N, C-alpha and C positions, 0 to 999 in steps of 0.2 A: 459627749464626754463631760460636759459641764454638769448636766443633770445627774449623771451617775455618781459624781463626787459627793452629792448631797447625802446619798445613802451611806456612803463611807463615814461621813461625819455624824451620823446618827449614834445614839447611845449604844455602846457595845453590848450592854446588857440586853438590849432588845433582841439581838441576834442569837442570844444563848437560850431563849425560851420561846415558847409559842407566842405568835403575834397577838392572839386574842385571849390571852389568859386574864384572870381577874386582876392580877397585879399591874397589868398594862394600863397606863393612863390614856385618857382620850387624846391628849396631845401627842403621845408617842405613836398611837395607832394612826392618827391623822398624818403625822410626819412620814410614817412608812408608806401609807397609801399614796401620798403626794409624790414620794420618791419613785415608787413603781410607775406611777402615771407619767411622770416626766421622763423616766428611762424608756418606757414604751414609745412615747412621742418622739424621742430622739432617734430610736431605731427605725421608726416609720419614716421619718424625714431622711435618714441616711439611705434607706432602700429606695425612696422616691427619687433622690438625687442620682443614684446609680442607674435607675431605669431611664431617667431623662437623658443621661449621657449616651445611652445605647439607642434611643429612639431617633430615627432620621428626621431631618428638617422637613417642613411642609413642601410637598411636591417632589421630594426625593424618595425613590423607591428603595426599600430595604433589600440589600442583596441577599439572595437565597444561599443558604449554606449548602455547600456541595457535600455529597456523601463522602464518607471516609474513603480515601484512596483515589477519588476522582481528580483532585488537584494534582497529585503526582502523575497520574496518567496523562492529563492535559499538558503538563510541563514536558514530559517525555515526547509526546506527539509534536509539540511545538519545536522542540529541539531537533527532532529528526527531519522536520520540514526545512528548517534553516540549513541543516547540513546538506540536504538534497539540492536545495536551490544554489547553495554555494558551489557544490561540485559540478552542477550543470553549467553554471556560468563559467566556471574555470575551464570545463571541457570545450565550450563554444569558443572561448577566447583562444585556446590552444589550437583548435581546428581552424579558426579564422586566420591565424598566423601561419600555420603549417601547410594549408591547402595549396597556396601558390608554389611552394617549394616541392610538394609532392607531385604536382602537375609538371613542374620543370624536370623532375627526375624521371617521370613516367608520362611522356607526351601523349601516349595512346589514350589517356584518360580525357584529353581535351575533346576528342571526337564524340565522346559520350555527352560532354557538356554542350557542345555545339548542336549536334543532331538531336539529342534527347529522345532517341528512338525507343527507349525503354518506357516512355510515358505512353500508356495505351488508352484507347477508347474501347471498352469491353463490349463488343458486339460480335455476332457471327458474320464475318466478312463474306462468307460464301452465300449469304442470303440478303442481298441488298433490298429485296422486296419488304423485308421486315422494317426498313427505315423509310418506306414510302416510295422507293424507287422500283415500281412494278413494271417498268419498261427498260430495265437494266439487267445485264447479265454479268456474272462473275466468271473470270477466267484466269489461267495461270500461264505465263510465258517464261521461257528460259533465255535470259540475256547472255549468259555465258555458263560454262561448266560449273555446276554447284550453286548457281544462283537462280532461284525461281521467284518471279514477280507476280504479285496479286494485282489484278487490273479489273476495273469496272468499265463497261461500255454502256452509256445511256443514249438511246436513239431519240430523234426528234419527237416532240410531244404528239404530233399529228399521226405518228405511227404507234401510238399507245395500244390501241385495240389489236392491231395486226401483230404486235410483239408478244401478245399473251401466249404462253406455252411454247414459244420458239426456242430453238437451241443455238449453239455457238455458230453453226454454219450460216444460219439466217442472219445473225448479227454481223458476221464478217462481210457477207454480201451487201448488207445495207450500207456499209461504208462507201460503196461506189454508186449511191443513188443521186449524186450531184450536190448533196447538202454539204456545207462547210463542216470540217472536222476540227475540233479543238482538243489538243492534248494538254491536259492540266497537270502541271508539276507543282506539288504542294510544298509548304514550308517545313520547318523542323517540328518535332514533337508530333505525337498522335499518328493517325493513319487516315485512309481515304474516307472513313466513316465520320470524321469530324463534322459537326453541323454546318460550319461555313463552307466546307468543301462540297457537301451535298447541296448547299444553297447555290453554289456556282453551277453545278451540273444541272440543276432545275432551271436556272435562268437561261442557260445555253439551249436546253431542250425546248423551252417555251418559245424561243426565237426560231426554232426549226433547225438547230445545229446538233451535230453529234458531239458528245462529251466523252473523252477517254481519260480516265483518272487512274493513275498508277501509284502504288506504294514502292518506293525505292527499296533496294536491298537493306534488310535489317528493320524495315518499318512494317507495321501491321503483320500480315502473315507471309511476307516475303522473307526469303532466307538470305544469309550472308551478313556482312558487317559493312556499314556505310563509310565511304571515303569520297573525297571530291571526284577522283577519277572513276570510282565505281558508280556514283550517281550519274555522272555524265554518260558512262557506258550504257547504263540502264535506259536513260532517256533517249539516247541515240538509237538503241535497238528498237524501242517502242515506236519511234518516229518512222524508221524504215519499215516496220511491220504494218503501220497504218498506211504509209505511202504506197506500199505494194498492193493494198486493197481499196484504195480510195478512187482509183481510175480517173485521175486528173482533177478531183475535187480539191477545193482549197484546204490546206492543212495549216492551222495556226497553232503556235506554241504559246501557252499562257503559263507564266511562272509567277508564283506568289512567294514573297519573303525569301527564304533560302532557295526556293525554286527559281527565282530570278537569276541567281548566279549560275544555276544549271542550264537555264534557258539560253543565256548569252553564250555559255561555253559551247553548247552544241550548235547554236546558230553560226558561230564563227567556224567551227569544224565543217559544217555542211557547206558553207560559203567557200572554204578552202578546197573542198572536194568538187566544186563547180555545181553543186546541187542545193542552192540556197532555199531556205524555208520561205513559205509565202508571206508570213508575217509573224511578229512576236509581240506579246502583251506582257508588260511588267507591272505587277501590283505590289506595292509596299517594298520597292527595291532598295537595296543598300549598295554602297560603293565598296571598293576593294579594301581589305584589311579591317572591315567592320563586323565580321561574322561573329566573333566571340563577344565583342563589345556591344553589339546591337541586341542580341537575344537575351532575355531575362533569365538569370540563374541565381542561385543562392550566393550571396556575398559579392556578386559582380559589381554592383553599383558602388559598394564600399571599396573594393579592391582598386578600382581604377582611380581612386582619389588619393592613393598613397604612392610616394615616389618609387619605392622599390618594385612595385607591381609593373611599372612600365618596362623595366628591364626584363622581368620574368615572362611577360605575356606578349609584348608587341611583335616579337619575331616567331612566336610559336605557331601562328597560323601559316607561316611559310615553311617552317621545318616539318610540320606535320601535314603539309599539303592541304591546307584549309584556306587557300587564298581567295578563290572565286573572284577573279578580277573583272567585275562588271563594268567599271568605267573604261578599262583598257579594251575590253571586248567591244564596247559601243563605238570606240574609235575606228574599229575595223569593219563593223557591220554596215551593210548597204540595204538591208531589208526594211520594209515598212515596220514602224514601231509605234505602239500606243502605251503610254505610261499612265497608270492609275495610282492615285495616292490621296489619302485622307489627311486633312490639315490637323486633325487631332490624333494622328498616329502616335501612340505612346512608346513605340519601339524605334521607329525610324522617322526622324523629323522630316517634314515635307520639303524642306529646303534641299535635302539630298536628292529628291526627285527632280527639283528644278535644276540642280547641277548636272544630273545625268541627262536631262532634256537638252541642256545647252551643249553638252559634250556630243550627244548623238546628232544634233543638228549640223555641227561642223563637219561630220563625216559623210553625210548623205549628199546626193546630187541635188535633190529638191527638198526644201524645208517642209513641203506638204507631206513627205513620207514619215515625219515624226510628229506625234501629237501628244499633248499633255492634258490630262483631265484631273483637276484637283477638286476634292469634295469638301464642302463646308464642315468645319469642325464641330458645329453645334448639333449635328445629328448623332454624335457619339459612336461613330463607326470604328474608331480606333484602328487597330492593325488588321482585323479580320472581317469587318462587317460591311465592306463595300457592296457585297452582293444584295444587300437590303435596299439600296438606293433606287428609287423609282426611275431615275434618269439613266441608270446603267444600261438597260436594254437598248435604249435609243442610241447611246454612245457606241455600243458594240455593233448595232445594225448599220450605223453610218460608216463605221470603220471597215466593215466587211464589204459594203457597197463600193468604197474607194478601191478595194483590192480587185473587185470584179471589173472595174472600169478600164 
Protein backbone atom coordinates (compact mmCIF):
# COMPACT_ATOMS: atom_id res chain seq x y z
CA UNK A 1 0.00 0.00 0.00
CA UNK A 2 2.93 2.29 0.56
CA UNK A 3 4.10 1.97 -2.99
CA UNK A 4 0.70 2.50 -4.54
CA UNK A 5 0.41 5.87 -2.81
CA UNK A 6 3.36 7.08 -4.89
CA UNK A 7 1.28 6.82 -8.03
CA UNK A 8 -1.44 8.86 -6.47
CA UNK A 9 0.98 11.66 -5.73
CA UNK A 10 2.20 11.82 -9.27
CA UNK A 11 1.22 14.86 -11.40
CA UNK A 12 -2.48 14.57 -12.18
CA UNK A 13 -1.78 15.80 -15.64
CA UNK A 14 0.13 12.63 -16.34
CA UNK A 15 -3.00 10.50 -15.98
CA UNK A 16 -5.01 12.68 -18.38
CA UNK A 17 -2.84 11.97 -21.38
CA UNK A 18 -0.96 9.10 -22.90
CA UNK A 19 2.14 8.18 -20.95
CA UNK A 20 4.60 8.38 -23.80
CA UNK A 21 3.41 11.47 -25.60
CA UNK A 22 5.92 14.06 -26.68
CA UNK A 23 4.95 16.46 -23.95
CA UNK A 24 5.88 13.96 -21.21
CA UNK A 25 9.22 14.62 -19.65
CA UNK A 26 11.72 11.91 -18.96
CA UNK A 27 11.25 12.55 -15.25
CA UNK A 28 7.49 11.98 -15.47
CA UNK A 29 7.90 8.81 -17.48
CA UNK A 30 10.50 7.52 -15.04
CA UNK A 31 8.21 8.26 -12.10
CA UNK A 32 5.32 6.34 -13.69
CA UNK A 33 7.49 3.31 -14.47
CA UNK A 34 8.91 3.32 -10.96
CA UNK A 35 5.40 3.51 -9.52
CA UNK A 36 4.13 0.59 -11.57
CA UNK A 37 7.22 -1.45 -10.66
CA UNK A 38 6.77 -0.82 -6.97
CA UNK A 39 3.05 -1.60 -7.16
CA UNK A 40 3.70 -4.89 -8.94
CA UNK A 41 6.35 -5.77 -6.35
CA UNK A 42 3.93 -5.05 -3.51
CA UNK A 43 1.28 -7.30 -5.09
CA UNK A 44 3.79 -10.13 -5.54
CA UNK A 45 4.86 -9.87 -1.90
CA UNK A 46 1.25 -9.94 -0.76
CA UNK A 47 0.50 -13.05 -2.82
CA UNK A 48 3.64 -14.77 -1.51
CA UNK A 49 2.63 -13.98 2.06
CA UNK A 50 -0.80 -15.55 1.53
CA UNK A 51 0.73 -18.67 0.00
CA UNK A 52 3.14 -19.04 2.92
CA UNK A 53 0.20 -18.96 5.35
CA UNK A 54 -1.49 -21.87 3.55
CA UNK A 55 1.61 -24.03 3.11
CA UNK A 56 1.98 -26.60 6.00
CA UNK A 57 5.14 -26.75 8.05
CA UNK A 58 7.93 -29.13 7.18
CA UNK A 59 6.95 -32.74 7.98
CA UNK A 60 3.28 -31.88 8.20
CA UNK A 61 1.06 -33.31 5.51
CA UNK A 62 -1.41 -31.03 3.91
CA UNK A 63 -4.91 -32.38 4.47
CA UNK A 64 -6.75 -33.37 1.37
CA UNK A 65 -9.82 -31.47 0.65
CA UNK A 66 -12.89 -33.66 0.73
CA UNK A 67 -15.25 -33.50 -2.19
CA UNK A 68 -18.28 -31.44 -1.76
CA UNK A 69 -20.88 -33.19 0.39
CA UNK A 70 -18.46 -35.76 1.87
CA UNK A 71 -17.98 -33.89 5.15
CA UNK A 72 -21.71 -33.74 5.68
CA UNK A 73 -22.06 -37.45 5.02
CA UNK A 74 -19.25 -38.31 7.45
CA UNK A 75 -20.83 -36.13 10.10
CA UNK A 76 -24.18 -37.88 9.69
CA UNK A 77 -22.54 -41.33 9.82
CA UNK A 78 -20.59 -40.43 12.96
CA UNK A 79 -23.73 -39.13 14.60
CA UNK A 80 -25.70 -42.30 13.78
CA UNK A 81 -22.96 -44.49 15.27
CA UNK A 82 -22.99 -42.48 18.47
CA UNK A 83 -26.74 -42.89 18.75
CA UNK A 84 -26.52 -46.63 18.09
CA UNK A 85 -23.84 -47.10 20.75
CA UNK A 86 -25.76 -45.00 23.24
CA UNK A 87 -29.00 -46.97 22.80
CA UNK A 88 -27.18 -50.30 22.88
CA UNK A 89 -25.51 -49.45 26.19
CA UNK A 90 -28.80 -48.24 27.58
CA UNK A 91 -30.51 -51.48 26.53
CA UNK A 92 -27.79 -53.62 28.16
CA UNK A 93 -28.06 -51.63 31.39
CA UNK A 94 -31.83 -52.06 31.48
CA UNK A 95 -31.49 -55.78 30.71
CA UNK A 96 -28.83 -56.13 33.41
CA UNK A 97 -31.14 -54.66 36.05
CA UNK A 98 -34.37 -56.27 34.84
CA UNK A 99 -33.22 -59.87 34.30
CA UNK A 100 -33.19 -60.93 37.98
CA UNK A 101 -36.70 -59.58 38.47
CA UNK A 102 -37.93 -61.30 35.31
CA UNK A 103 -36.51 -64.60 36.54
CA UNK A 104 -38.11 -63.99 39.90
CA UNK A 105 -41.50 -63.50 38.26
CA UNK A 106 -41.00 -66.44 35.86
CA UNK A 107 -38.97 -69.11 37.71
CA UNK A 108 -39.25 -71.50 34.77
CA UNK A 109 -36.62 -69.44 32.98
CA UNK A 110 -34.07 -70.54 35.55
CA UNK A 111 -34.05 -74.11 34.27
CA UNK A 112 -33.00 -72.84 30.86
CA UNK A 113 -30.15 -70.90 32.47
CA UNK A 114 -28.98 -73.86 34.56
CA UNK A 115 -29.33 -76.65 32.03
CA UNK A 116 -28.56 -74.55 28.92
CA UNK A 117 -29.88 -77.49 26.90
CA UNK A 118 -30.64 -75.16 23.98
CA UNK A 119 -26.88 -74.85 23.37
CA UNK A 120 -26.25 -77.44 20.67
CA UNK A 121 -23.32 -79.21 19.06
CA UNK A 122 -24.53 -79.51 15.48
CA UNK A 123 -23.86 -83.08 14.40
CA UNK A 124 -25.96 -86.02 13.31
CA UNK A 125 -26.29 -87.85 16.61
CA UNK A 126 -27.67 -90.93 14.88
CA UNK A 127 -24.25 -91.44 13.22
CA UNK A 128 -21.56 -91.65 15.94
CA UNK A 129 -19.18 -93.17 13.38
CA UNK A 130 -18.89 -89.73 11.78
CA UNK A 131 -17.10 -88.64 14.96
CA UNK A 132 -14.66 -91.54 15.00
CA UNK A 133 -16.78 -93.80 17.21
CA UNK A 134 -16.96 -96.68 14.73
CA UNK A 135 -17.59 -99.27 17.46
CA UNK A 136 -20.57 -97.36 18.84
CA UNK A 137 -24.28 -97.69 18.19
CA UNK A 138 -26.97 -95.05 18.56
CA UNK A 139 -30.29 -96.04 20.10
CA UNK A 140 -33.40 -94.49 21.63
CA UNK A 141 -35.00 -95.49 24.91
CA UNK A 142 -38.28 -94.37 26.45
CA UNK A 143 -37.85 -93.49 30.11
CA UNK A 144 -41.51 -92.52 30.56
CA UNK A 145 -44.46 -91.62 28.42
CA UNK A 146 -43.58 -88.87 25.98
CA UNK A 147 -39.86 -88.88 26.79
CA UNK A 148 -37.42 -90.48 24.36
CA UNK A 149 -33.73 -90.56 25.21
CA UNK A 150 -30.85 -90.63 22.75
CA UNK A 151 -28.11 -93.03 23.91
CA UNK A 152 -24.71 -94.14 22.60
CA UNK A 153 -23.20 -97.49 23.54
CA UNK A 154 -19.45 -97.85 22.90
CA UNK A 155 -18.06 -101.36 23.31
CA UNK A 156 -14.50 -102.17 24.50
CA UNK A 157 -11.81 -101.40 21.95
CA UNK A 158 -10.84 -105.06 21.68
CA UNK A 159 -14.24 -105.69 20.08
CA UNK A 160 -13.76 -103.04 17.40
CA UNK A 161 -13.56 -105.44 14.43
CA UNK A 162 -16.33 -107.67 15.71
CA UNK A 163 -18.63 -104.67 16.14
CA UNK A 164 -18.51 -103.64 12.49
CA UNK A 165 -21.92 -103.89 10.89
CA UNK A 166 -23.59 -105.22 14.03
CA UNK A 167 -27.07 -104.16 15.14
CA UNK A 168 -28.69 -103.25 18.42
CA UNK A 169 -29.22 -106.86 19.52
CA UNK A 170 -25.51 -107.61 19.34
CA UNK A 171 -24.63 -104.48 21.33
CA UNK A 172 -27.20 -105.32 24.01
CA UNK A 173 -25.85 -108.84 24.41
CA UNK A 174 -22.28 -107.54 24.62
CA UNK A 175 -23.15 -105.79 27.90
CA UNK A 176 -23.12 -109.23 29.54
CA UNK A 177 -19.60 -110.19 28.41
CA UNK A 178 -18.17 -109.61 31.88
CA UNK A 179 -16.51 -106.26 31.12
CA UNK A 180 -17.33 -103.37 33.49
CA UNK A 181 -20.04 -101.02 32.23
CA UNK A 182 -19.80 -97.27 32.83
CA UNK A 183 -22.91 -95.10 32.60
CA UNK A 184 -21.73 -91.57 31.86
CA UNK A 185 -24.02 -88.72 32.96
CA UNK A 186 -22.80 -85.49 31.40
CA UNK A 187 -23.06 -81.91 32.57
CA UNK A 188 -25.18 -79.00 31.40
CA UNK A 189 -25.09 -77.55 27.87
CA UNK A 190 -24.52 -79.40 24.63
CA UNK A 191 -25.09 -83.11 24.05
CA UNK A 192 -23.34 -86.48 24.00
CA UNK A 193 -21.28 -85.46 20.95
CA UNK A 194 -19.27 -82.83 22.83
CA UNK A 195 -15.54 -83.51 22.38
CA UNK A 196 -14.76 -84.10 26.06
CA UNK A 197 -17.64 -86.60 26.32
CA UNK A 198 -16.37 -88.50 23.31
CA UNK A 199 -12.94 -88.39 24.93
CA UNK A 200 -14.24 -90.09 28.08
CA UNK A 201 -15.93 -92.83 26.01
CA UNK A 202 -12.66 -93.47 24.16
CA UNK A 203 -10.67 -93.70 27.40
CA UNK A 204 -13.12 -96.22 28.87
CA UNK A 205 -13.18 -98.23 25.65
CA UNK A 206 -9.37 -98.38 25.52
CA UNK A 207 -9.37 -99.86 29.03
CA UNK A 208 -11.71 -102.64 27.94
CA UNK A 209 -14.88 -101.15 29.46
CA UNK A 210 -18.30 -100.42 28.02
CA UNK A 211 -19.36 -96.77 27.90
CA UNK A 212 -23.06 -95.89 27.81
CA UNK A 213 -23.61 -92.16 27.28
CA UNK A 214 -27.08 -90.65 27.46
CA UNK A 215 -28.61 -87.29 26.66
CA UNK A 216 -31.15 -86.32 29.31
CA UNK A 217 -34.59 -85.20 28.30
CA UNK A 218 -34.41 -81.93 26.39
CA UNK A 219 -30.73 -82.40 25.52
CA UNK A 220 -29.51 -83.34 22.07
CA UNK A 221 -32.14 -85.34 20.22
CA UNK A 222 -33.95 -86.42 23.41
CA UNK A 223 -37.49 -85.15 23.85
CA UNK A 224 -39.06 -83.39 26.85
CA UNK A 225 -37.95 -80.57 29.13
CA UNK A 226 -35.23 -80.98 31.78
CA UNK A 227 -35.98 -80.83 35.50
CA UNK A 228 -34.06 -82.28 38.44
CA UNK A 229 -36.67 -84.99 38.94
CA UNK A 230 -36.81 -85.67 35.19
CA UNK A 231 -33.04 -86.05 34.88
CA UNK A 232 -32.98 -88.44 37.82
CA UNK A 233 -35.83 -90.46 36.28
CA UNK A 234 -33.95 -90.73 32.98
CA UNK A 235 -30.71 -91.82 34.66
CA UNK A 236 -32.49 -94.34 36.89
CA UNK A 237 -34.26 -95.85 33.88
CA UNK A 238 -30.98 -96.19 31.97
CA UNK A 239 -29.33 -97.83 34.97
CA UNK A 240 -32.07 -100.45 35.25
CA UNK A 241 -31.90 -101.02 31.47
CA UNK A 242 -28.15 -101.65 31.65
CA UNK A 243 -28.34 -103.72 34.82
CA UNK A 244 -30.92 -106.03 33.23
CA UNK A 245 -28.46 -106.81 30.41
CA UNK A 246 -25.12 -106.78 32.21
CA UNK A 247 -25.51 -110.26 33.78
CA UNK A 248 -23.66 -109.43 36.96
CA UNK A 249 -20.94 -107.28 35.40
CA UNK A 250 -19.80 -104.25 37.36
CA UNK A 251 -21.93 -101.17 36.69
CA UNK A 252 -20.34 -97.84 37.57
CA UNK A 253 -22.06 -94.45 37.35
CA UNK A 254 -19.78 -91.61 36.24
CA UNK A 255 -21.20 -88.13 36.69
CA UNK A 256 -19.56 -84.97 35.42
CA UNK A 257 -20.44 -81.45 36.56
CA UNK A 258 -24.24 -81.26 36.66
CA UNK A 259 -24.23 -85.03 36.23
CA UNK A 260 -22.61 -85.43 39.66
CA UNK A 261 -25.83 -84.19 41.25
CA UNK A 262 -27.86 -86.66 39.15
CA UNK A 263 -25.42 -89.48 40.02
CA UNK A 264 -25.68 -89.01 43.77
CA UNK A 265 -29.47 -88.63 43.53
CA UNK A 266 -29.95 -92.03 41.90
CA UNK A 267 -27.22 -93.66 44.02
CA UNK A 268 -29.19 -92.75 47.15
CA UNK A 269 -32.48 -93.97 45.60
CA UNK A 270 -30.94 -97.30 44.61
CA UNK A 271 -29.47 -97.69 48.06
CA UNK A 272 -32.86 -97.01 49.63
CA UNK A 273 -34.35 -99.68 47.35
CA UNK A 274 -31.77 -102.16 48.59
CA UNK A 275 -30.03 -102.35 45.20
CA UNK A 276 -26.97 -100.14 45.56
CA UNK A 277 -24.85 -99.31 42.53
CA UNK A 278 -21.41 -100.90 42.42
CA UNK A 279 -19.55 -97.57 42.44
CA UNK A 280 -19.83 -93.86 41.67
CA UNK A 281 -17.32 -91.50 40.07
CA UNK A 282 -17.76 -87.73 40.50
CA UNK A 283 -15.83 -85.40 38.19
CA UNK A 284 -15.95 -81.64 38.73
CA UNK A 285 -18.58 -82.02 41.45
CA UNK A 286 -20.35 -79.13 43.16
CA UNK A 287 -22.14 -78.98 46.49
CA UNK A 288 -25.78 -78.19 47.24
CA UNK A 289 -27.17 -74.81 46.25
CA UNK A 290 -24.29 -74.10 43.87
CA UNK A 291 -26.01 -75.05 40.62
CA UNK A 292 -26.82 -71.59 39.32
CA UNK A 293 -23.83 -69.93 40.94
CA UNK A 294 -21.39 -72.51 39.60
CA UNK A 295 -22.22 -72.58 35.93
CA UNK A 296 -21.22 -69.66 33.68
CA UNK A 297 -24.04 -67.60 32.23
CA UNK A 298 -24.34 -64.02 30.98
CA UNK A 299 -24.26 -61.55 33.90
CA UNK A 300 -24.01 -64.29 36.58
CA UNK A 301 -20.63 -63.16 37.87
CA UNK A 302 -21.83 -59.57 38.18
CA UNK A 303 -25.22 -60.38 39.65
CA UNK A 304 -23.81 -62.32 42.57
CA UNK A 305 -21.84 -59.27 43.68
CA UNK A 306 -24.86 -57.06 44.28
CA UNK A 307 -26.86 -57.26 47.52
CA UNK A 308 -30.36 -57.49 46.06
CA UNK A 309 -29.36 -60.48 43.92
CA UNK A 310 -28.94 -62.63 47.00
CA UNK A 311 -32.61 -62.16 47.86
CA UNK A 312 -33.74 -62.88 44.31
CA UNK A 313 -31.67 -65.97 43.59
CA UNK A 314 -30.57 -67.92 46.63
CA UNK A 315 -33.91 -69.66 47.17
CA UNK A 316 -34.83 -70.05 43.50
CA UNK A 317 -32.97 -73.34 43.17
CA UNK A 318 -35.25 -74.74 45.89
CA UNK A 319 -38.55 -73.33 44.69
CA UNK A 320 -37.83 -74.50 41.16
CA UNK A 321 -36.54 -77.91 42.30
CA UNK A 322 -32.96 -77.26 41.29
CA UNK A 323 -31.32 -78.28 44.51
CA UNK A 324 -29.16 -81.34 43.62
CA UNK A 325 -28.07 -81.91 47.25
CA UNK A 326 -24.76 -83.60 46.49
CA UNK A 327 -23.25 -83.08 49.94
CA UNK A 328 -26.41 -84.35 51.67
CA UNK A 329 -26.48 -87.39 49.39
CA UNK A 330 -22.86 -88.23 50.22
CA UNK A 331 -23.78 -88.39 53.91
CA UNK A 332 -26.18 -91.22 53.04
CA UNK A 333 -24.17 -93.09 50.42
CA UNK A 334 -22.29 -96.29 51.36
CA UNK A 335 -21.04 -97.14 47.88
CA UNK A 336 -17.40 -96.93 46.76
CA UNK A 337 -16.64 -93.43 45.50
CA UNK A 338 -13.92 -91.84 43.37
CA UNK A 339 -13.73 -88.03 43.14
CA UNK A 340 -11.82 -86.49 40.25
CA UNK A 341 -11.02 -82.77 40.12
CA UNK A 342 -8.56 -80.45 38.44
CA UNK A 343 -6.92 -77.77 40.57
CA UNK A 344 -7.38 -75.21 37.82
CA UNK A 345 -11.12 -75.87 37.44
CA UNK A 346 -12.50 -72.45 36.54
CA UNK A 347 -16.10 -73.29 37.44
CA UNK A 348 -15.86 -75.31 40.65
CA UNK A 349 -12.84 -74.65 42.89
CA UNK A 350 -11.01 -77.81 43.88
CA UNK A 351 -11.56 -77.11 47.58
CA UNK A 352 -15.21 -78.09 46.94
CA UNK A 353 -13.97 -81.56 45.98
CA UNK A 354 -11.94 -81.69 49.18
CA UNK A 355 -15.01 -80.78 51.23
CA UNK A 356 -17.08 -83.46 49.50
CA UNK A 357 -14.28 -85.96 50.08
CA UNK A 358 -14.25 -85.26 53.81
CA UNK A 359 -18.05 -85.51 53.93
CA UNK A 360 -18.07 -88.86 52.14
CA UNK A 361 -15.35 -90.33 54.34
CA UNK A 362 -17.39 -89.73 57.48
CA UNK A 363 -20.33 -91.72 56.03
CA UNK A 364 -18.67 -94.94 54.83
CA UNK A 365 -17.53 -97.85 56.96
CA UNK A 366 -14.03 -97.90 55.51
CA UNK A 367 -12.04 -94.90 54.40
CA UNK A 368 -10.62 -97.01 51.56
CA UNK A 369 -14.02 -96.82 49.88
CA UNK A 370 -13.57 -93.11 49.14
CA UNK A 371 -10.74 -91.85 46.98
CA UNK A 372 -9.81 -88.36 45.83
CA UNK A 373 -7.64 -87.70 42.77
CA UNK A 374 -6.60 -84.09 42.23
CA UNK A 375 -4.89 -83.10 38.97
CA UNK A 376 -2.20 -80.45 38.73
CA UNK A 377 -3.51 -77.10 37.51
CA UNK A 378 -0.51 -76.49 35.26
CA UNK A 379 -1.94 -78.87 32.64
CA UNK A 380 -4.80 -76.54 31.77
CA UNK A 381 -7.57 -79.15 32.04
CA UNK A 382 -10.01 -76.69 33.61
CA UNK A 383 -13.51 -78.15 34.01
CA UNK A 384 -13.77 -80.51 31.04
CA UNK A 385 -10.29 -81.71 30.16
CA UNK A 386 -9.40 -84.45 32.66
CA UNK A 387 -9.87 -87.14 30.01
CA UNK A 388 -6.60 -85.92 28.43
CA UNK A 389 -4.47 -86.73 31.46
CA UNK A 390 -2.17 -89.73 30.85
CA UNK A 391 -2.55 -90.81 34.48
CA UNK A 392 -6.36 -91.11 34.29
CA UNK A 393 -6.47 -94.63 32.75
CA UNK A 394 -4.28 -95.96 35.56
CA UNK A 395 -6.46 -94.32 38.21
CA UNK A 396 -9.59 -95.83 36.70
CA UNK A 397 -8.03 -99.27 36.30
CA UNK A 398 -6.88 -99.31 39.93
CA UNK A 399 -10.33 -98.19 41.12
CA UNK A 400 -12.05 -100.97 39.16
CA UNK A 401 -9.66 -103.55 40.56
CA UNK A 402 -10.57 -102.53 44.11
CA UNK A 403 -14.23 -103.13 43.22
CA UNK A 404 -13.51 -106.64 41.99
CA UNK A 405 -11.48 -107.56 45.07
